[in-house]
GUNUPA-327996 format. One record per residue (C-alpha): residue number from 0; x negated, y, z. Coordinates in Angstrom, 2 decimals, padded with zeros to 5 digits, m for minus. Layout:
<num: NUM east: X north: Y up: Z> $
...
This chain:
<num: 0 east: m051.70 north: m036.97 up: 157.46> $
<num: 1 east: m054.85 north: m035.55 up: 155.94> $
<num: 2 east: m058.31 north: m035.14 up: 157.39> $
<num: 3 east: m060.76 north: m032.53 up: 156.14> $
<num: 4 east: m064.15 north: m034.02 up: 155.29> $
<num: 5 east: m067.12 north: m031.68 up: 155.43> $
<num: 6 east: m070.89 north: m031.96 up: 155.60> $
<num: 7 east: m073.73 north: m029.47 up: 155.68> $
<num: 8 east: m075.72 north: m031.91 up: 153.51> $
<num: 9 east: m073.67 north: m030.90 up: 150.45> $
<num: 10 east: m072.92 north: m027.39 up: 149.19> $
<num: 11 east: m070.28 north: m025.45 up: 151.07> $
<num: 12 east: m067.14 north: m024.66 up: 149.06> $
<num: 13 east: m067.31 north: m021.48 up: 146.99> $
<num: 14 east: m063.56 north: m020.92 up: 147.10> $
<num: 15 east: m060.36 north: m021.85 up: 148.95> $
<num: 16 east: m060.91 north: m025.62 up: 149.02> $
<num: 17 east: m062.68 north: m028.33 up: 151.04> $
<num: 18 east: m065.43 north: m030.74 up: 150.04> $
<num: 19 east: m063.03 north: m033.65 up: 150.41> $
<num: 20 east: m059.71 north: m034.72 up: 151.90> $
<num: 21 east: m059.12 north: m038.14 up: 153.44> $
<num: 22 east: m055.49 north: m039.21 up: 153.25> $
<num: 23 east: m054.95 north: m042.63 up: 154.77> $
<num: 24 east: m057.69 north: m044.78 up: 153.27> $
<num: 25 east: m058.09 north: m042.63 up: 150.16> $
<num: 26 east: m060.72 north: m039.92 up: 149.76> $
<num: 27 east: m060.23 north: m037.14 up: 147.23> $
<num: 28 east: m063.38 north: m035.16 up: 146.58> $
<num: 29 east: m063.63 north: m031.71 up: 145.12> $
<num: 30 east: m065.84 north: m031.32 up: 142.10> $
<num: 31 east: m069.54 north: m031.06 up: 142.85> $
<num: 32 east: m071.97 north: m029.00 up: 140.84> $
<num: 33 east: m075.77 north: m028.89 up: 141.10> $
<num: 34 east: m076.17 north: m026.55 up: 144.05> $
<num: 35 east: m079.05 north: m027.47 up: 146.33> $
<num: 36 east: m077.44 north: m027.46 up: 149.80> $
<num: 37 east: m080.72 north: m026.51 up: 151.48> $
<num: 38 east: m081.38 north: m023.25 up: 149.64> $
<num: 39 east: m078.08 north: m022.63 up: 147.83> $
<num: 40 east: m079.77 north: m022.42 up: 144.43> $
<num: 41 east: m078.61 north: m024.10 up: 141.26> $
<num: 42 east: m080.71 north: m027.00 up: 139.96> $
<num: 43 east: m080.77 north: m026.44 up: 136.21> $
<num: 44 east: m084.30 north: m027.58 up: 135.26> $
<num: 45 east: m082.94 north: m030.32 up: 132.99> $
<num: 46 east: m079.58 north: m032.02 up: 132.49> $
<num: 47 east: m081.01 north: m035.10 up: 134.22> $
<num: 48 east: m082.07 north: m033.13 up: 137.31> $
<num: 49 east: m078.78 north: m031.25 up: 137.32> $
<num: 50 east: m076.78 north: m034.49 up: 137.19> $
<num: 51 east: m078.97 north: m036.05 up: 139.89> $
<num: 52 east: m078.27 north: m033.10 up: 142.22> $
<num: 53 east: m074.53 north: m033.43 up: 141.55> $
<num: 54 east: m074.66 north: m037.14 up: 142.40> $
<num: 55 east: m076.77 north: m036.56 up: 145.51> $
<num: 56 east: m074.24 north: m033.96 up: 146.67> $
<num: 57 east: m071.44 north: m036.43 up: 146.04> $
<num: 58 east: m073.33 north: m039.14 up: 147.92> $
<num: 59 east: m073.43 north: m036.89 up: 150.99> $
<num: 60 east: m069.71 north: m036.11 up: 150.77> $
<num: 61 east: m068.92 north: m039.82 up: 150.53> $
<num: 62 east: m071.27 north: m040.53 up: 153.43> $
<num: 63 east: m069.46 north: m037.92 up: 155.57> $
<num: 64 east: m066.33 north: m040.05 up: 155.08> $
<num: 65 east: m068.22 north: m043.27 up: 155.91> $
<num: 66 east: m068.16 north: m044.36 up: 152.27> $
<num: 67 east: m070.61 north: m045.05 up: 149.45> $
<num: 68 east: m070.42 north: m045.15 up: 145.67> $
<num: 69 east: m069.13 north: m048.72 up: 146.06> $
<num: 70 east: m065.90 north: m047.22 up: 147.44> $
<num: 71 east: m065.33 north: m045.02 up: 144.38> $
<num: 72 east: m062.37 north: m046.09 up: 142.26> $
<num: 73 east: m062.14 north: m043.11 up: 139.87> $
<num: 74 east: m064.54 north: m040.44 up: 138.62> $
<num: 75 east: m063.92 north: m037.36 up: 136.52> $
<num: 76 east: m066.86 north: m035.83 up: 134.69> $
<num: 77 east: m066.59 north: m032.40 up: 133.14> $
<num: 78 east: m069.41 north: m031.37 up: 130.82> $
<num: 79 east: m070.14 north: m028.21 up: 128.87> $
<num: 80 east: m071.71 north: m030.03 up: 125.90> $
<num: 81 east: m070.74 north: m033.53 up: 124.80> $
<num: 82 east: m074.17 north: m033.82 up: 123.16> $
<num: 83 east: m075.53 north: m034.14 up: 126.73> $
<num: 84 east: m073.29 north: m037.13 up: 127.47> $
<num: 85 east: m075.92 north: m039.88 up: 127.05> $
<num: 86 east: m078.37 north: m038.20 up: 129.45> $
<num: 87 east: m075.64 north: m037.47 up: 132.02> $
<num: 88 east: m074.31 north: m041.02 up: 131.70> $
<num: 89 east: m077.75 north: m042.55 up: 132.32> $
<num: 90 east: m078.19 north: m040.66 up: 135.60> $
<num: 91 east: m074.56 north: m041.17 up: 136.66> $
<num: 92 east: m074.77 north: m044.90 up: 135.88> $
<num: 93 east: m077.85 north: m045.36 up: 138.05> $
<num: 94 east: m075.67 north: m044.74 up: 141.13> $
<num: 95 east: m073.27 north: m047.61 up: 140.37> $
<num: 96 east: m073.31 north: m051.36 up: 139.96> $
<num: 97 east: m072.14 north: m051.54 up: 136.34> $
<num: 98 east: m069.92 north: m054.58 up: 136.98> $
<num: 99 east: m068.05 north: m052.74 up: 139.75> $
<num: 100 east: m068.19 north: m049.21 up: 138.30> $
<num: 101 east: m065.08 north: m047.07 up: 138.80> $
<num: 102 east: m062.58 north: m045.95 up: 136.20> $
<num: 103 east: m063.67 north: m042.68 up: 134.62> $
<num: 104 east: m062.96 north: m039.96 up: 132.13> $
<num: 105 east: m065.47 north: m037.54 up: 130.65> $
<num: 106 east: m064.18 north: m034.28 up: 129.24> $
<num: 107 east: m065.97 north: m031.48 up: 127.44> $
<num: 108 east: m064.83 north: m028.09 up: 128.70> $
<num: 109 east: m065.44 north: m024.49 up: 127.65> $
<num: 110 east: m066.91 north: m023.34 up: 130.99> $
<num: 111 east: m067.60 north: m024.64 up: 134.48> $
<num: 112 east: m068.11 north: m022.81 up: 137.79> $
<num: 113 east: m071.33 north: m020.75 up: 137.77> $
<num: 114 east: m071.66 north: m021.77 up: 134.10> $
<num: 115 east: m073.29 north: m025.10 up: 135.00> $
<num: 116 east: m073.46 north: m028.00 up: 132.56> $
<num: 117 east: m071.79 north: m030.76 up: 134.59> $
<num: 118 east: m069.24 north: m031.13 up: 137.40> $
<num: 119 east: m068.10 north: m034.44 up: 138.89> $
<num: 120 east: m065.22 north: m035.31 up: 141.21> $
<num: 121 east: m064.26 north: m038.70 up: 142.63> $
<num: 122 east: m061.54 north: m040.68 up: 144.33> $
<num: 123 east: m062.65 north: m043.39 up: 146.75> $
<num: 124 east: m060.93 north: m045.93 up: 149.00> $
<num: 125 east: m061.97 north: m047.75 up: 152.16> $
Protein backbone atom coordinates (compact mmCIF):
# COMPACT_ATOMS: atom_id res chain seq x y z
CA UNK A 1 0.00 0.00 0.00
CA UNK A 2 1.31 3.44 -0.81
CA UNK A 3 0.63 6.78 0.82
CA UNK A 4 0.99 10.07 -1.02
CA UNK A 5 3.16 12.56 0.87
CA UNK A 6 2.58 16.22 0.15
CA UNK A 7 3.38 19.55 1.76
CA UNK A 8 2.76 23.16 0.83
CA UNK A 9 6.20 23.96 2.30
CA UNK A 10 7.89 22.48 -0.79
CA UNK A 11 7.14 23.22 -4.44
CA UNK A 12 4.05 21.62 -5.89
CA UNK A 13 4.71 19.06 -8.63
CA UNK A 14 5.02 20.51 -12.14
CA UNK A 15 3.85 17.32 -13.82
CA UNK A 16 2.02 14.03 -13.24
CA UNK A 17 3.85 12.98 -10.07
CA UNK A 18 3.79 13.51 -6.29
CA UNK A 19 6.37 15.03 -3.97
CA UNK A 20 6.92 11.65 -2.34
CA UNK A 21 5.43 8.19 -1.87
CA UNK A 22 5.60 6.27 1.39
CA UNK A 23 5.48 2.51 0.87
CA UNK A 24 5.67 0.64 4.15
CA UNK A 25 8.57 2.25 6.00
CA UNK A 26 10.29 3.48 2.84
CA UNK A 27 9.93 6.98 1.43
CA UNK A 28 10.68 7.64 -2.23
CA UNK A 29 10.98 11.33 -3.02
CA UNK A 30 10.65 12.96 -6.39
CA UNK A 31 13.53 15.12 -7.50
CA UNK A 32 13.56 18.60 -6.04
CA UNK A 33 14.83 21.66 -7.85
CA UNK A 34 15.38 25.16 -6.48
CA UNK A 35 11.85 26.50 -6.64
CA UNK A 36 10.96 28.78 -3.74
CA UNK A 37 7.64 27.33 -2.50
CA UNK A 38 6.46 30.72 -1.24
CA UNK A 39 6.64 32.65 -4.51
CA UNK A 40 7.18 29.87 -7.08
CA UNK A 41 10.35 31.48 -8.43
CA UNK A 42 13.61 29.72 -9.17
CA UNK A 43 16.54 30.44 -6.84
CA UNK A 44 19.49 30.70 -9.20
CA UNK A 45 21.61 33.45 -7.59
CA UNK A 46 24.55 31.07 -7.09
CA UNK A 47 25.05 27.31 -7.19
CA UNK A 48 25.33 27.37 -3.39
CA UNK A 49 21.99 29.17 -2.96
CA UNK A 50 20.38 26.92 -5.56
CA UNK A 51 21.59 23.78 -3.79
CA UNK A 52 20.49 25.16 -0.41
CA UNK A 53 16.96 25.73 -1.75
CA UNK A 54 16.88 22.18 -3.13
CA UNK A 55 17.93 20.79 0.26
CA UNK A 56 15.45 22.97 2.15
CA UNK A 57 12.68 21.74 -0.16
CA UNK A 58 13.79 18.17 0.47
CA UNK A 59 13.87 18.80 4.22
CA UNK A 60 10.20 19.82 4.09
CA UNK A 61 9.22 16.75 2.08
CA UNK A 62 11.00 14.51 4.59
CA UNK A 63 9.36 16.39 7.46
CA UNK A 64 5.92 15.81 5.91
CA UNK A 65 6.66 12.08 6.23
CA UNK A 66 7.88 12.50 9.83
CA UNK A 67 11.49 11.97 8.77
CA UNK A 68 14.75 13.91 8.70
CA UNK A 69 17.99 13.67 6.75
CA UNK A 70 19.07 11.04 9.30
CA UNK A 71 16.48 8.71 7.72
CA UNK A 72 17.93 9.07 4.21
CA UNK A 73 19.61 5.92 2.92
CA UNK A 74 20.19 6.91 -0.72
CA UNK A 75 20.52 10.18 -2.63
CA UNK A 76 20.73 10.86 -6.34
CA UNK A 77 22.21 14.15 -7.47
CA UNK A 78 21.85 15.31 -11.05
CA UNK A 79 23.96 18.28 -12.09
CA UNK A 80 24.29 20.23 -15.31
CA UNK A 81 28.03 20.91 -14.89
CA UNK A 82 30.42 18.58 -13.06
CA UNK A 83 32.70 21.58 -12.50
CA UNK A 84 30.10 22.71 -9.92
CA UNK A 85 30.38 19.45 -7.98
CA UNK A 86 32.61 20.73 -5.15
CA UNK A 87 30.30 23.66 -4.36
CA UNK A 88 27.17 21.49 -4.54
CA UNK A 89 28.83 18.82 -2.39
CA UNK A 90 29.76 21.34 0.32
CA UNK A 91 26.17 22.53 0.69
CA UNK A 92 24.72 19.02 0.39
CA UNK A 93 27.19 17.69 2.97
CA UNK A 94 26.22 20.32 5.52
CA UNK A 95 22.82 18.60 5.89
CA UNK A 96 24.30 15.24 6.90
CA UNK A 97 26.43 13.74 9.64
CA UNK A 98 29.35 12.57 7.49
CA UNK A 99 29.76 9.31 9.43
CA UNK A 100 26.12 8.38 8.78
CA UNK A 101 25.72 9.93 5.31
CA UNK A 102 23.62 7.97 2.83
CA UNK A 103 24.77 6.13 -0.26
CA UNK A 104 24.80 8.45 -3.26
CA UNK A 105 25.49 8.90 -6.92
CA UNK A 106 26.17 12.16 -8.71
CA UNK A 107 25.56 12.31 -12.44
CA UNK A 108 26.16 15.08 -14.94
CA UNK A 109 23.23 15.43 -17.33
CA UNK A 110 22.56 17.45 -20.47
CA UNK A 111 19.48 19.28 -19.13
CA UNK A 112 17.27 19.40 -16.06
CA UNK A 113 13.68 20.64 -15.60
CA UNK A 114 13.42 24.41 -16.11
CA UNK A 115 17.12 24.28 -17.11
CA UNK A 116 18.27 24.41 -13.47
CA UNK A 117 21.77 23.36 -12.41
CA UNK A 118 20.97 20.73 -9.78
CA UNK A 119 18.19 18.27 -8.91
CA UNK A 120 18.23 15.88 -5.95
CA UNK A 121 16.03 12.92 -5.06
CA UNK A 122 16.21 10.66 -2.01
CA UNK A 123 15.10 7.39 -0.52
CA UNK A 124 14.55 7.31 3.25
CA UNK A 125 13.46 4.71 5.80
CA UNK A 126 11.84 4.93 9.22
